C-alpha positions, 0 to 999 in steps of 0.5 A, a space after each residue: 655559257 650561263 643560261 640561268 638568268 636568260 631562262 628565268 627572264 623567258 619564263 617570267 610573267 613580270 615585265 623586264 627592265 629595258 636593260 634586261 630586255 636588251 641583254 635577253 634579246 642579244 642573247 636570243 640572237 646568239 643562242 639557238 637553245 634559248 631561241 627554241 625555249 623562248 619560241 616553245 614557251 610562247 606557244 605553250 603560254 598562248 595555248 594555256 591563256 586561250 584554252 577554255 575553262 572547263 567546268 566540273 560535271 554536275 554534282 562534283 562538289 557534293 560527290 567530293 564532299 561525300 567522298 571526303 567524309 567517307 574517307 575520314 570516316 574510314 581513316 578514323 575507324 582504322 585508327 580506332 581499331 589500331 589503338 584498340 588492338 595496341 592497347 589490348 595487346 599491351 594489357 595482355 602483355 602486362 597481365 602475362 608479366 604480372 602473372 609471371 612476376 607474382 607466380 612466386 608469391 602465389 606459391 609461397 609468400 613467406 620469402 617475399 615478405 622477408 625480403 620486403 621486411 629486409 629492404 624496409 629495415 635496410 632503408 630505415 637504417 640508411 635514412 637514419 645514418 644519412 640523418 646522423 651524417 647531415 646533423 654532424 656535418 651542419 653542426 660542424 659547419 655552424 661552429 666553423 662558419 661566421 654568422 654573416 656568411 650564413 646570412 649571405 648564403 640564405 639571402 642568395 638562396 632566397 634570391 635564386 628561389 624568387 628568380 626561379 619562381 619569376 622565370 617559371 611564371 613567365 615561361 608557363 603563362 599563356 601568351 596572346 598572339 595578335 593576328 
């Protein structure tokens, strides 16, 4: 048997409809478990409603506020110490790694300078090669594709750029929320 709706009705603070009241009464006549539940709940509910309201000890709110302020200060100090230790540990680790990395430079800087010069020369050569490729590719495309297609591509790129700016502006603007 499904006791769920009847249990909800027993604990409900809101008045039941006449149909629900009749169904509950019929169920309580047949179900011993729900009868016990209803009787016990009526006793507990009555005790709760008739119990006197206790007032706190004198000075409760001021003691509570002081303890809250002390707890917040203690928590803030704990976070500050934790962040200080984490930052000092991270700085110590970075200085250690920097020292290990720069140790060969202190011993003899010649290989490091030569490696840097080689990488710079390789980067400049790669840049020149890429520029030569782009110039050749664009020169070939200009000869192959008609001017009307170039105009259409430029218009589409401009429209996409304008759409991107509008979208970015709308997404990054502040929104006011009315309360």
